MMTF fields as JSON, N, C-alpha, C and O atoms, coordinates in Angstrom:
{
  "mmtfVersion": "1.0.0",
  "mmtfProducer": "UNKNOWN",
  "numBonds": 511,
  "numAtoms": 512,
  "numGroups": 128,
  "numChains": 1,
  "numModels": 1,
  "chainsPerModel": [1],
  "groupsPerChain": [128],
  "chainIdList": ["A"],
  "bondAtomList": [4, 2, 8, 6, 12, 10, 16, 14, 20, 18, 24, 22, 28, 26, 32, 30, 36, 34, 40, 38, 44, 42, 48, 46, 52, 50, 56, 54, 60, 58, 64, 62, 68, 66, 72, 70, 76, 74, 80, 78, 84, 82, 88, 86, 92, 90, 96, 94, 100, 98, 104, 102, 108, 106, 112, 110, 116, 114, 120, 118, 124, 122, 128, 126, 132, 130, 136, 134, 140, 138, 144, 142, 148, 146, 152, 150, 156, 154, 160, 158, 164, 162, 168, 166, 172, 170, 176, 174, 180, 178, 184, 182, 188, 186, 192, 190, 196, 194, 200, 198, 204, 202, 208, 206, 212, 210, 216, 214, 220, 218, 224, 222, 228, 226, 232, 230, 236, 234, 240, 238, 244, 242, 248, 246, 252, 250, 256, 254, 260, 258, 264, 262, 268, 266, 272, 270, 276, 274, 280, 278, 284, 282, 288, 286, 292, 290, 296, 294, 300, 298, 304, 302, 308, 306, 312, 310, 316, 314, 320, 318, 324, 322, 328, 326, 332, 330, 336, 334, 340, 338, 344, 342, 348, 346, 352, 350, 356, 354, 360, 358, 364, 362, 368, 366, 372, 370, 376, 374, 380, 378, 384, 382, 388, 386, 392, 390, 396, 394, 400, 398, 404, 402, 408, 406, 412, 410, 416, 414, 420, 418, 424, 422, 428, 426, 432, 430, 436, 434, 440, 438, 444, 442, 448, 446, 452, 450, 456, 454, 460, 458, 464, 462, 468, 466, 472, 470, 476, 474, 480, 478, 484, 482, 488, 486, 492, 490, 496, 494, 500, 498, 504, 502, 508, 506],
  "bondOrderList": [1, 1, 1, 1, 1, 1, 1, 1, 1, 1, 1, 1, 1, 1, 1, 1, 1, 1, 1, 1, 1, 1, 1, 1, 1, 1, 1, 1, 1, 1, 1, 1, 1, 1, 1, 1, 1, 1, 1, 1, 1, 1, 1, 1, 1, 1, 1, 1, 1, 1, 1, 1, 1, 1, 1, 1, 1, 1, 1, 1, 1, 1, 1, 1, 1, 1, 1, 1, 1, 1, 1, 1, 1, 1, 1, 1, 1, 1, 1, 1, 1, 1, 1, 1, 1, 1, 1, 1, 1, 1, 1, 1, 1, 1, 1, 1, 1, 1, 1, 1, 1, 1, 1, 1, 1, 1, 1, 1, 1, 1, 1, 1, 1, 1, 1, 1, 1, 1, 1, 1, 1, 1, 1, 1, 1, 1, 1],
  "groupList": [{"groupName": "MET", "atomNameList": ["N", "CA", "C", "O"], "elementList": ["N", "C", "C", "O"], "formalChargeList": [0, 0, 0, 0], "bondAtomList": [1, 0, 2, 1, 3, 2], "bondOrderList": [1, 1, 2], "singleLetterCode": "M", "chemCompType": "L-PEPTIDE LINKING"}, {"groupName": "PRO", "atomNameList": ["N", "CA", "C", "O"], "elementList": ["N", "C", "C", "O"], "formalChargeList": [0, 0, 0, 0], "bondAtomList": [1, 0, 2, 1, 3, 2], "bondOrderList": [1, 1, 2], "singleLetterCode": "P", "chemCompType": "L-PEPTIDE LINKING"}, {"groupName": "ALA", "atomNameList": ["N", "CA", "C", "O"], "elementList": ["N", "C", "C", "O"], "formalChargeList": [0, 0, 0, 0], "bondAtomList": [1, 0, 2, 1, 3, 2], "bondOrderList": [1, 1, 2], "singleLetterCode": "A", "chemCompType": "L-PEPTIDE LINKING"}, {"groupName": "SER", "atomNameList": ["N", "CA", "C", "O"], "elementList": ["N", "C", "C", "O"], "formalChargeList": [0, 0, 0, 0], "bondAtomList": [1, 0, 2, 1, 3, 2], "bondOrderList": [1, 1, 2], "singleLetterCode": "S", "chemCompType": "L-PEPTIDE LINKING"}, {"groupName": "ASP", "atomNameList": ["N", "CA", "C", "O"], "elementList": ["N", "C", "C", "O"], "formalChargeList": [0, 0, 0, 0], "bondAtomList": [1, 0, 2, 1, 3, 2], "bondOrderList": [1, 1, 2], "singleLetterCode": "D", "chemCompType": "L-PEPTIDE LINKING"}, {"groupName": "GLU", "atomNameList": ["N", "CA", "C", "O"], "elementList": ["N", "C", "C", "O"], "formalChargeList": [0, 0, 0, 0], "bondAtomList": [1, 0, 2, 1, 3, 2], "bondOrderList": [1, 1, 2], "singleLetterCode": "E", "chemCompType": "L-PEPTIDE LINKING"}, {"groupName": "ARG", "atomNameList": ["N", "CA", "C", "O"], "elementList": ["N", "C", "C", "O"], "formalChargeList": [0, 0, 0, 0], "bondAtomList": [1, 0, 2, 1, 3, 2], "bondOrderList": [1, 1, 2], "singleLetterCode": "R", "chemCompType": "L-PEPTIDE LINKING"}, {"groupName": "ILE", "atomNameList": ["N", "CA", "C", "O"], "elementList": ["N", "C", "C", "O"], "formalChargeList": [0, 0, 0, 0], "bondAtomList": [1, 0, 2, 1, 3, 2], "bondOrderList": [1, 1, 2], "singleLetterCode": "I", "chemCompType": "L-PEPTIDE LINKING"}, {"groupName": "LEU", "atomNameList": ["N", "CA", "C", "O"], "elementList": ["N", "C", "C", "O"], "formalChargeList": [0, 0, 0, 0], "bondAtomList": [1, 0, 2, 1, 3, 2], "bondOrderList": [1, 1, 2], "singleLetterCode": "L", "chemCompType": "L-PEPTIDE LINKING"}, {"groupName": "TYR", "atomNameList": ["N", "CA", "C", "O"], "elementList": ["N", "C", "C", "O"], "formalChargeList": [0, 0, 0, 0], "bondAtomList": [1, 0, 2, 1, 3, 2], "bondOrderList": [1, 1, 2], "singleLetterCode": "Y", "chemCompType": "L-PEPTIDE LINKING"}, {"groupName": "HIS", "atomNameList": ["N", "CA", "C", "O"], "elementList": ["N", "C", "C", "O"], "formalChargeList": [0, 0, 0, 0], "bondAtomList": [1, 0, 2, 1, 3, 2], "bondOrderList": [1, 1, 2], "singleLetterCode": "H", "chemCompType": "L-PEPTIDE LINKING"}, {"groupName": "THR", "atomNameList": ["N", "CA", "C", "O"], "elementList": ["N", "C", "C", "O"], "formalChargeList": [0, 0, 0, 0], "bondAtomList": [1, 0, 2, 1, 3, 2], "bondOrderList": [1, 1, 2], "singleLetterCode": "T", "chemCompType": "L-PEPTIDE LINKING"}, {"groupName": "GLY", "atomNameList": ["N", "CA", "C", "O"], "elementList": ["N", "C", "C", "O"], "formalChargeList": [0, 0, 0, 0], "bondAtomList": [1, 0, 2, 1, 3, 2], "bondOrderList": [1, 1, 2], "singleLetterCode": "G", "chemCompType": "PEPTIDE LINKING"}, {"groupName": "PHE", "atomNameList": ["N", "CA", "C", "O"], "elementList": ["N", "C", "C", "O"], "formalChargeList": [0, 0, 0, 0], "bondAtomList": [1, 0, 2, 1, 3, 2], "bondOrderList": [1, 1, 2], "singleLetterCode": "F", "chemCompType": "L-PEPTIDE LINKING"}, {"groupName": "GLN", "atomNameList": ["N", "CA", "C", "O"], "elementList": ["N", "C", "C", "O"], "formalChargeList": [0, 0, 0, 0], "bondAtomList": [1, 0, 2, 1, 3, 2], "bondOrderList": [1, 1, 2], "singleLetterCode": "Q", "chemCompType": "L-PEPTIDE LINKING"}, {"groupName": "LYS", "atomNameList": ["N", "CA", "C", "O"], "elementList": ["N", "C", "C", "O"], "formalChargeList": [0, 0, 0, 0], "bondAtomList": [1, 0, 2, 1, 3, 2], "bondOrderList": [1, 1, 2], "singleLetterCode": "K", "chemCompType": "L-PEPTIDE LINKING"}, {"groupName": "TRP", "atomNameList": ["N", "CA", "C", "O"], "elementList": ["N", "C", "C", "O"], "formalChargeList": [0, 0, 0, 0], "bondAtomList": [1, 0, 2, 1, 3, 2], "bondOrderList": [1, 1, 2], "singleLetterCode": "W", "chemCompType": "L-PEPTIDE LINKING"}, {"groupName": "VAL", "atomNameList": ["N", "CA", "C", "O"], "elementList": ["N", "C", "C", "O"], "formalChargeList": [0, 0, 0, 0], "bondAtomList": [1, 0, 2, 1, 3, 2], "bondOrderList": [1, 1, 2], "singleLetterCode": "V", "chemCompType": "L-PEPTIDE LINKING"}, {"groupName": "ASN", "atomNameList": ["N", "CA", "C", "O"], "elementList": ["N", "C", "C", "O"], "formalChargeList": [0, 0, 0, 0], "bondAtomList": [1, 0, 2, 1, 3, 2], "bondOrderList": [1, 1, 2], "singleLetterCode": "N", "chemCompType": "L-PEPTIDE LINKING"}],
  "groupTypeList": [0, 1, 2, 1, 3, 1, 4, 5, 3, 2, 6, 5, 5, 7, 8, 2, 2, 9, 6, 2, 10, 8, 6, 2, 0, 11, 4, 12, 4, 11, 4, 2, 8, 4, 4, 8, 8, 4, 4, 6, 13, 11, 8, 11, 10, 7, 11, 12, 9, 5, 14, 1, 15, 2, 5, 16, 8, 3, 14, 7, 6, 2, 12, 14, 13, 17, 9, 10, 6, 17, 11, 5, 15, 18, 17, 11, 17, 4, 17, 5, 12, 4, 3, 2, 6, 8, 17, 12, 6, 7, 17, 11, 5, 2, 11, 17, 9, 12, 11, 10, 2, 4, 16, 1, 8, 14, 13, 11, 0, 4, 9, 2, 6, 4, 12, 4, 11, 16, 7, 2, 8, 6, 3, 17, 2, 11, 11, 16],
  "groupIdList": [1, 2, 3, 4, 5, 6, 7, 8, 9, 10, 11, 12, 13, 14, 15, 16, 17, 18, 19, 20, 21, 22, 23, 24, 25, 26, 27, 28, 29, 30, 31, 32, 33, 34, 35, 36, 37, 38, 39, 40, 41, 42, 43, 44, 45, 46, 47, 48, 49, 50, 51, 52, 53, 54, 55, 56, 57, 58, 59, 60, 61, 62, 63, 64, 65, 66, 67, 68, 69, 70, 71, 72, 73, 74, 75, 76, 77, 78, 79, 80, 81, 82, 83, 84, 85, 86, 87, 88, 89, 90, 91, 92, 93, 94, 95, 96, 97, 98, 99, 100, 101, 102, 103, 104, 105, 106, 107, 108, 109, 110, 111, 112, 113, 114, 115, 116, 117, 118, 119, 120, 121, 122, 123, 124, 125, 126, 127, 128],
  "secStructList": [7, 7, 7, 7, 7, 2, 2, 2, 2, 2, 2, 2, 2, 2, 2, 2, 2, 2, 2, 2, 2, 2, 2, 2, 2, 2, 2, 6, 7, 2, 2, 2, 2, 2, 2, 2, 3, 3, 3, 3, 3, 3, 3, 3, 7, 6, 6, 1, 7, 3, 3, 3, 2, 2, 2, 2, 2, 2, 2, 2, 2, 6, 6, 1, 3, 3, 3, 3, 3, 3, 3, 3, 3, 3, 3, 3, 3, 3, 3, 3, 6, 6, 3, 3, 3, 3, 3, 3, 3, 3, 3, 3, 3, 3, 3, 3, 6, 6, 3, 3, 3, 3, 3, 3, 3, 3, 3, 3, 3, 3, 3, 3, 3, 3, 6, 6, 3, 3, 3, 3, 3, 3, 3, 3, 3, 3, 3, 7],
  "xCoordList": [134.115, 133.504, 134.484, 134.967, 134.779, 135.752, 135.196, 133.988, 136.109, 135.717, 135.234, 135.706, 134.302, 133.833, 134.961, 135.851, 134.929, 135.926, 135.765, 134.702, 136.825, 136.69, 135.523, 134.801, 135.333, 134.222, 132.883, 131.953, 132.767, 131.51, 131.236, 130.094, 132.256, 132.087, 131.638, 130.746, 132.255, 131.876, 130.427, 129.679, 130.023, 128.633, 127.665, 126.655, 127.963, 127.084, 127.023, 125.953, 128.162, 128.194, 127.394, 126.68, 127.514, 126.784, 125.285, 124.481, 124.908, 123.491, 122.936, 121.813, 123.716, 123.274, 123.096, 122.134, 124.015, 123.911, 122.687, 121.974, 122.446, 121.29, 119.981, 119.061, 119.911, 118.683, 118.486, 117.349, 119.56, 119.448, 118.933, 118.159, 119.359, 118.893, 117.384, 116.654, 116.916, 115.481, 114.68, 113.606, 115.211, 114.541, 114.464, 113.434, 115.555, 115.572, 114.575, 113.951, 114.418, 113.416, 112.022, 111.275, 111.666, 110.314, 110.113, 108.991, 111.193, 111.103, 111.135, 110.889, 111.437, 111.605, 112.796, 112.825, 113.784, 114.949, 116.045, 116.952, 115.941, 116.898, 118.294, 119.279, 118.398, 119.722, 120.447, 121.637, 119.731, 120.34, 120.724, 121.813, 119.828, 120.145, 121.383, 122.253, 121.457, 122.606, 123.9, 124.906, 123.873, 125.062, 125.392, 126.561, 124.368, 124.569, 124.986, 125.485, 124.777, 125.002, 126.173, 126.303, 127.011, 128.132, 127.614, 126.489, 128.418, 127.991, 127.668, 126.833, 128.322, 128.072, 127.05, 126.887, 126.359, 125.361, 124.302, 123.868, 123.895, 122.76, 121.806, 122.214, 120.536, 119.479, 118.864, 118.295, 118.983, 118.339, 116.974, 116.869, 115.936, 114.563, 114.11, 114.793, 112.954, 112.413, 112.099, 111.952, 111.996, 111.763, 113.042, 113.004, 114.19, 115.482, 116.136, 117.289, 115.409, 115.975, 117.03, 116.759, 118.236, 119.331, 119.315, 119.647, 118.923, 118.696, 119.843, 120.224, 120.399, 121.435, 120.861, 119.68, 121.725, 121.323, 120.604, 119.532, 121.167, 120.581, 119.157, 118.29, 118.915, 117.572, 116.594, 115.473, 117.013, 116.141, 115.79, 114.626, 116.806, 116.554, 115.639, 114.778, 115.81, 114.941, 113.501, 112.574, 113.303, 111.95, 111.325, 110.109, 112.122, 111.592, 111.139, 110.044, 111.974, 111.624, 110.352, 109.565, 110.141, 108.975, 107.725, 106.657, 107.856, 106.699, 106.368, 105.286, 107.281, 107.041, 107.325, 106.765, 108.186, 108.454, 108.159, 108.87, 107.122, 106.785, 106.768, 105.943, 107.691, 107.803, 107.076, 107.516, 105.959, 105.131, 105.624, 105.63, 106.033, 106.446, 107.355, 107.146, 108.368, 109.256, 109.326, 109.638, 109.035, 109.125, 110.261, 110.218, 111.277, 112.425, 112.06, 111.532, 112.347, 112.06, 113.316, 113.306, 114.383, 115.669, 116.787, 116.556, 117.998, 119.153, 120.4, 120.561, 121.275, 122.586, 123.633, 123.383, 124.801, 125.905, 127.164, 127.517, 127.833, 129.122, 130.174, 130.067, 131.193, 132.256, 133.534, 133.9, 134.2, 135.503, 136.411, 136.405, 137.187, 138.084, 137.302, 136.512, 137.528, 136.869, 135.652, 135.182, 135.135, 133.907, 132.953, 133.362, 131.68, 130.67, 129.459, 129.195, 128.733, 127.455, 126.39, 126.54, 125.311, 124.16, 123.005, 122.767, 122.297, 121.071, 119.965, 119.988, 118.997, 117.911, 116.565, 116.33, 115.685, 114.303, 113.417, 113.461, 112.605, 111.705, 110.35, 110.231, 109.346, 108.073, 107.925, 107.937, 107.787, 107.723, 106.319, 105.828, 105.681, 104.422, 104.812, 105.365, 104.516, 104.959, 103.958, 103.154, 104.037, 103.313, 104.371, 105.179, 104.345, 105.342, 104.617, 103.82, 104.91, 104.23, 102.717, 102.026, 102.2, 100.765, 100.161, 98.989, 100.922, 100.418, 100.823, 102.01, 99.815, 100.046, 99.945, 98.953, 100.987, 100.983, 102.018, 102.847, 101.94, 102.974, 103.838, 103.343, 105.136, 106.05, 106.99, 107.675, 107.033, 108.05, 109.343, 109.448, 110.312, 111.543, 112.741, 112.827, 113.653, 114.959, 115.979, 116.092, 116.721, 117.793, 119.117, 119.423, 119.891, 121.278, 122.097, 122.089, 122.807, 123.515, 125.002, 125.414, 125.802, 127.249, 127.705, 127.295, 128.563, 129.102, 130.623, 131.251, 131.202, 132.652, 132.957, 132.212, 134.079, 134.52, 135.06, 135.868, 134.598, 135.036, 135.505, 134.709, 136.792, 137.31, 136.767, 137.013, 136.033, 135.46, 134.024, 133.402, 133.486, 132.09, 131.979, 132.935, 130.79, 130.465, 129.464, 128.483, 129.723, 128.857, 128.322, 129.041, 127.048, 126.417, 126.838, 126.759, 127.287, 127.721, 126.614, 126.459, 125.846, 124.754, 123.756, 124.064, 122.546, 121.471, 120.685, 120.341, 120.412, 119.592, 118.364, 118.479, 117.187, 115.937, 115.287, 115.179, 114.859, 114.08, 112.896, 112.883, 111.917, 110.811, 111.099, 111.898, 110.417, 110.562, 109.213, 109.105],
  "yCoordList": [-75.16, -76.304, -77.478, -77.841, -78.074, -79.167, -80.431, -80.664, -81.229, -82.511, -83.453, -83.374, -84.34, -85.298, -86.228, -86.528, -86.682, -87.621, -88.956, -89.235, -89.785, -91.101, -91.913, -92.57, -91.871, -92.614, -92.051, -92.813, -90.727, -90.115, -90.466, -90.752, -90.448, -90.856, -92.313, -92.654, -93.166, -94.584, -94.732, -95.52, -93.986, -94.053, -93.703, -94.383, -92.654, -92.243, -93.317, -93.581, -93.938, -94.997, -96.22, -96.836, -96.567, -97.716, -97.426, -98.288, -96.217, -95.834, -95.926, -96.388, -95.49, -95.565, -97.031, -97.359, -97.909, -99.332, -99.952, -100.751, -99.586, -100.1, -99.657, -100.456, -98.391, -97.882, -98.488, -98.715, -98.75, -99.441, -100.867, -101.378, -101.5, -102.846, -102.817, -103.667, -101.847, -101.745, -101.474, -102.042, -100.605, -100.283, -101.518, -101.777, -102.277, -103.5, -104.522, -105.241, -104.594, -105.503, -105.127, -105.99, -103.848, -103.441, -103.512, -103.701, -103.361, -103.468, -104.933, -105.219, -105.855, -107.246, -107.441, -108.368, -106.556, -106.548, -107.452, -106.994, -108.735, -109.691, -109.524, -109.899, -108.967, -108.705, -107.644, -107.782, -106.582, -105.539, -106.105, -105.829, -106.9, -107.511, -108.402, -108.387, -109.163, -110.038, -109.235, -109.673, -108.05, -107.188, -106.56, -106.327, -106.287, -105.6, -106.535, -106.086, -107.834, -108.808, -109.728, -110.195, -109.977, -110.896, -112.275, -112.644, -113.026, -114.369, -115.275, -116.172, -115.051, -115.866, -115.217, -115.654, -114.17, -113.462, -114.422, -115.337, -114.197, -114.915, -113.913, -112.864, -114.257, -113.481, -114.363, -115.413, -113.929, -114.656, -114.018, -112.855, -114.801, -114.309, -114.233, -114.729, -113.608, -113.483, -114.849, -114.971, -115.868, -117.233, -117.878, -118.925, -117.239, -117.812, -118.574, -118.987, -118.768, -119.503, -118.653, -117.522, -119.204, -118.52, -118.976, -120.12, -118.057, -118.401, -117.917, -116.748, -118.803, -118.378, -117.417, -117.472, -116.55, -115.541, -116.15, -115.675, -117.185, -117.751, -118.242, -118.087, -118.835, -119.338, -118.181, -118.234, -117.135, -115.97, -115.316, -115.016, -115.1, -114.471, -115.342, -114.819, -116.644, -117.561, -117.452, -117.491, -117.314, -117.194, -115.843, -115.758, -114.798, -113.504, -113.656, -113.223, -114.267, -114.472, -115.293, -115.055, -116.262, -117.16, -116.541, -117.152, -115.319, -114.651, -115.109, -114.809, -115.835, -116.265, -115.14, -115.117, -114.217, -113.001, -111.83, -111.62, -111.074, -109.888, -108.706, -108.634, -107.791, -106.606, -105.457, -104.975, -105.017, -103.987, -102.585, -101.694, -102.411, -101.076, -101.235, -102.112, -100.377, -100.349, -98.901, -97.996, -98.696, -97.37, -97.384, -98.105, -96.577, -96.492, -95.638, -94.535, -96.164, -95.438, -94.803, -93.618, -95.561, -94.988, -95.939, -97.114, -95.418, -96.216, -95.643, -94.429, -96.549, -96.151, -96.973, -98.106, -96.384, -97.069, -96.848, -95.711, -97.93, -97.87, -98.447, -99.587, -97.644, -98.044, -98.28, -97.486, -99.381, -99.665, -100.171, -101.353, -99.252, -99.619, -100.03, -99.252, -101.276, -101.784, -102.64, -103.389, -102.53, -103.241, -102.279, -101.256, -102.625, -101.751, -102.568, -103.642, -102.027, -102.625, -101.546, -100.454, -101.876, -100.991, -101.632, -102.836, -100.806, -101.259, -100.339, -99.136, -100.91, -100.12, -100.677, -101.885, -99.781, -100.176, -99.718, -98.566, -100.662, -100.389, -101.015, -101.878, -100.567, -101.275, -101.753, -100.963, -103.063, -103.686, -104.219, -105.071, -103.71, -104.304, -105.363, -105.058, -106.608, -107.701, -108.845, -108.996, -109.634, -110.895, -111.993, -112.125, -112.773, -113.82, -115.153, -115.393, -116.016, -117.318, -117.141, -117.931, -116.095, -115.869, -115.046, -114.679, -114.742, -113.936, -112.489, -112.162, -111.615, -110.182, -109.468, -109.612, -108.692, -107.971, -106.853, -106.764, -106.008, -105.007, -105.564, -105.868, -105.692, -106.203, -105.088, -104.488, -104.8, -103.888, -104.688, -105.505, -104.447, -105.22, -104.364, -103.187, -104.987, -104.372, -105.25, -106.443, -104.641, -105.348, -104.955, -103.771, -105.949, -105.726, -106.299, -107.505, -105.418, -105.824, -105.551, -104.471, -106.548, -106.405, -106.149, -106.832, -105.148, -104.758, -104.849, -104.745, -105.046, -105.0, -104.196, -104.223, -103.475, -102.736, -103.739, -104.606, -103.606, -104.465, -103.527, -103.09, -103.221, -102.226, -100.868, -100.374, -100.253, -98.921, -98.966, -97.919, -100.159, -100.261, -101.007, -101.617, -100.937, -101.67, -102.753, -102.496, -103.965, -105.094, -105.704, -105.82, -106.089, -106.689, -108.142, -108.906, -108.52, -109.891, -110.735, -111.913, -110.108, -110.841, -109.849, -108.68, -110.349, -109.537, -110.412, -111.553, -109.863, -110.557, -109.693, -108.543, -110.255, -109.534, -109.975, -111.166, -108.988, -109.228, -108.268, -107.329, -108.494, -107.543, -106.549, -106.808, -105.401, -104.386, -103.832, -102.963],
  "zCoordList": [22.039, 22.684, 22.636, 21.563, 23.799, 23.808, 23.158, 23.133, 22.639, 22.033, 23.131, 24.265, 22.806, 23.815, 24.238, 23.442, 25.474, 25.97, 25.236, 24.681, 25.234, 24.585, 25.161, 24.412, 26.483, 27.076, 26.627, 26.369, 26.529, 26.096, 24.635, 24.275, 23.801, 22.4, 22.328, 21.551, 23.137, 23.16, 23.613, 23.034, 24.639, 25.116, 23.994, 23.811, 23.247, 22.147, 21.062, 20.514, 20.748, 19.73, 20.197, 19.405, 21.479, 22.021, 22.036, 21.68, 22.447, 22.419, 21.001, 20.8, 20.025, 18.632, 18.208, 17.513, 18.622, 18.281, 18.966, 18.359, 20.221, 20.975, 20.318, 20.147, 19.958, 19.333, 17.948, 17.533, 17.238, 15.944, 16.16, 15.351, 17.239, 17.614, 17.867, 17.357, 18.65, 18.94, 17.669, 17.467, 16.819, 15.554, 14.662, 14.039, 14.605, 13.784, 14.317, 13.537, 15.645, 16.224, 15.736, 15.275, 15.832, 15.455, 13.943, 13.473, 13.185, 11.727, 11.264, 10.092, 12.183, 11.788, 10.87, 10.061, 11.001, 10.112, 10.676, 11.372, 10.363, 10.905, 10.308, 10.943, 9.094, 8.52, 9.342, 9.626, 9.724, 10.551, 11.913, 12.417, 12.512, 13.809, 13.685, 14.555, 12.621, 12.404, 12.409, 12.967, 11.78, 11.728, 13.082, 13.39, 13.89, 15.165, 16.302, 17.333, 16.104, 17.167, 16.822, 15.69, 17.808, 17.65, 17.228, 17.566, 16.501, 16.065, 17.248, 17.129, 18.393, 19.589, 20.522, 21.661, 20.043, 20.857, 21.385, 20.685, 22.628, 23.203, 23.827, 24.327, 23.787, 24.424, 25.499, 25.202, 26.753, 27.841, 28.062, 28.45, 27.808, 27.899, 29.355, 30.25, 29.588, 30.948, 31.55, 32.766, 30.715, 31.192, 31.705, 32.352, 31.41, 31.78, 30.645, 30.762, 29.534, 28.399, 27.704, 27.298, 27.57, 26.874, 25.42, 25.109, 24.533, 23.133, 22.259, 22.33, 21.432, 20.493, 19.444, 19.1, 18.956, 17.97, 16.772, 16.395, 16.17, 14.944, 15.186, 14.326, 16.357, 16.666, 16.837, 16.33, 17.548, 17.762, 16.42, 16.153, 15.584, 14.283, 13.428, 12.721, 13.482, 12.747, 13.226, 12.416, 14.535, 15.071, 14.724, 14.552, 14.62, 14.157, 12.703, 12.343, 11.877, 10.466, 10.316, 9.4, 11.212, 11.15, 11.772, 11.757, 12.324, 12.916, 14.319, 14.824, 14.968, 16.35, 17.343, 18.439, 16.96, 17.726, 16.799, 15.817, 17.103, 16.316, 17.278, 18.189, 17.054, 17.913, 17.226, 16.183, 17.812, 17.2, 17.529, 16.68, 18.769, 19.215, 20.42, 21.259, 20.498, 21.654, 22.13, 21.356, 23.402, 24.0, 25.008, 26.004, 24.735, 25.634, 26.843, 26.702, 28.038, 29.28, 29.863, 30.198, 29.989, 30.402, 30.032, 29.747, 30.039, 29.646, 30.321, 30.44, 30.758, 31.271, 30.535, 30.123, 30.382, 29.719, 30.552, 30.865, 30.905, 31.595, 30.667, 30.217, 30.387, 29.463, 30.258, 31.125, 29.948, 30.537, 29.426, 29.085, 28.872, 27.774, 26.548, 26.013, 26.096, 24.891, 25.2, 24.344, 26.433, 26.768, 27.455, 28.003, 27.415, 28.007, 28.405, 27.865, 29.365, 29.764, 29.678, 30.225, 28.981, 28.844, 29.611, 29.515, 30.368, 31.02, 30.54, 30.801, 29.838, 29.274, 29.673, 29.616, 30.076, 30.364, 29.225, 28.793, 28.75, 27.64, 27.952, 28.822, 27.231, 27.2, 25.759, 24.816, 25.62, 24.308, 24.062, 24.801, 23.02, 22.565, 21.546, 20.49, 21.881, 21.021, 21.035, 21.955, 19.991, 19.93, 19.956, 19.037, 21.031, 21.232, 21.313, 22.22, 20.342, 20.245, 20.319, 20.962, 19.653, 19.57, 20.687, 20.605, 21.735, 22.852, 22.657, 22.623, 22.528, 22.312, 23.657, 24.371, 23.998, 25.276, 25.245, 24.339, 26.26, 26.521, 27.65, 28.734, 27.379, 28.386, 28.834, 28.004, 30.147, 30.665, 30.851, 31.765, 29.987, 29.985, 30.353, 30.005, 31.061, 31.285, 30.584, 30.865, 29.664, 28.968, 29.606, 29.746, 29.988, 30.373, 29.237, 28.991, 28.545, 27.337, 27.481, 27.906, 27.119, 27.115, 25.684, 24.746, 25.546, 24.25, 24.273, 25.327, 23.093, 22.924, 21.675, 20.696, 21.735, 20.554, 19.544, 19.877, 18.307, 17.207, 16.104, 15.273, 16.097, 15.161, 15.52, 16.62, 14.612, 14.846, 15.336, 15.515, 15.558, 15.965, 17.292, 17.771, 17.864, 19.084, 18.711, 18.012, 19.185, 18.856, 20.156, 21.149, 20.123, 21.3, 21.424, 20.462, 22.618, 22.891, 23.501, 23.179, 24.389, 25.051, 25.593, 25.825, 25.789, 26.362, 27.328, 27.019, 28.487, 29.486, 29.738, 30.162, 29.475, 29.668, 30.97, 31.259, 31.749, 32.95, 32.913, 32.118, 33.754, 33.827, 34.952, 35.852, 34.868, 35.922, 36.268, 37.133]
}
């Protein structure tokens, strides 16, 4: 059996980082999220608000964002050298600022290779 191509290996590593990100969200594990996200990471919410990483993690810690369950629907990853873009559709059961709902979200996430790992630089959430 041939070894996976460098791009295929990168895709698998990025998928693993993305799934760890989703797991950390549902676990409320802000330490894991901190490790998975670049220091300059931003999350653009469905409202259009571009939120810095530290603020988002602080709001998770304060219970303003509580992710109860995330169901992955599909995901694609395009790798170009040391950068990649992941587009993932999920349904997120969450309580956001006291409103509990299921949100069909599409995350477009940019990743960069950081040594032997892939780190998320930014995420843009839209509904689908």
